[in-house]
N, C-alpha and C positions, 0 to 999 in steps of 0.2 A: 524781310517783309515788314513794312511799316506798322501793320496792325497784327498783334499776336496776343495770345494768352500766356501769362507767366504765373508762377506760383511763388508766394512769399509768405512765410510763417503759416503755411497750411491754407492760405486763401488764394483763390483765383483772381487775377487782376488783368483787366484789358489794358495792354500797353500799346500806346499809339506814339510812334517815333517819327516826328517830322524833321529831325535833323538831316541836313544835306539834301532836302527835297526842294525842287523849284516850285513856282506858283501852281502850274497845272497839276503837278503830283500832290501838292498839299490839298487841293480841292478833291482829287480822286481819293486820297487817303481819308479825308473827312467823310466821304460817302461810305467807304469801307468801315470806318469807325462807327457810323450810325447804323449800318447794316448789322454789324457784330452786336451792338447793343440790342437792336430789335430782335435778333435771333436768340439771345440769351434767355434761358428758361426762368431766371429770377433777376432781381436787381443786381447791378454790376458795380464793382469797384473799378475806377478808371484812373490811369496814370498817363498823362500827356507829357512827352519830352519835346519841348520847343526851343531847346538851346541852339542858338546860332541861326535860327530861321526868321525870316521876315514874312509876315502874313499880309497879303494884298487885299484889296477891296472885295474881289470876288469871293475869296475865302471867308471874309468876315460876314458877307451877306448870306452865304450858305450856312455858316455856323449859327448865325442869329436865327435863321429859319428852322434849323434842326434842333436848337436848344430846347424848346418846350417838349418835343417828342422824346428826345434823349433823356431829359430830366426825369420823366416818369419811371424810367428803368435804372436810374443812377442811384446808388447807395451813398457813395462818396466819390469826389473827384479831386485829383491833385495835378498840379502842373509844375514842371521844372523848366526854368529859362524864361519866365515872364518878368523881365526886367526892362527898365527904360520905357519906351513907347508901348511895348507889349503889356506892361503892367497897367497902363491907362486903358488899353483896349480890353484887357481882362475885366476891369471894373465895369465897362459898358456891357460886355458879354454876360457878366454875372447878373445884371438886371434881367436879362432875358432868360437866364438859367435858374432863377429862383424857383424853389427854395433850396436847391442843391448847388451851391456855388463851386466854382473851380478854385481851390485853395492853392496859392503859390508857395513854393519851397525853393530854397537855394540848392539843395542836393537831392539826388535820387534816394539816398538813405533816409532823409527826413520825410520825403513824400511817402515812401513805402511804410515807414513807421506810422504815419498818420492813417494811411489806408487800412492797415492791419491792426490798429489799436482797437481793443474791444469797446 
């Protein structure tokens, strides 16, 4: 399941796994991601795993539209796999996602440490 809750260091984290998904599944997963944030009773820690996936234009349009709504309920956001072109797209996304940017990390362990750091 691409969208799930995990626990790390006693904190609940919304884990969104885009690895190995095609373009239509990425957009569907983004909708599930947004719905999970909306349904959460409090602000959310979010970990996005984008290793090895290429996001298309449809995904980016939906992500940009959802960013302001999702930001209201986001405490911290981390992403793994935002390298190359995805790093540039992330910079544009973060303009729409202000003031809670999606912070890139090289590894899951680094991202989890950032999300659970007091």
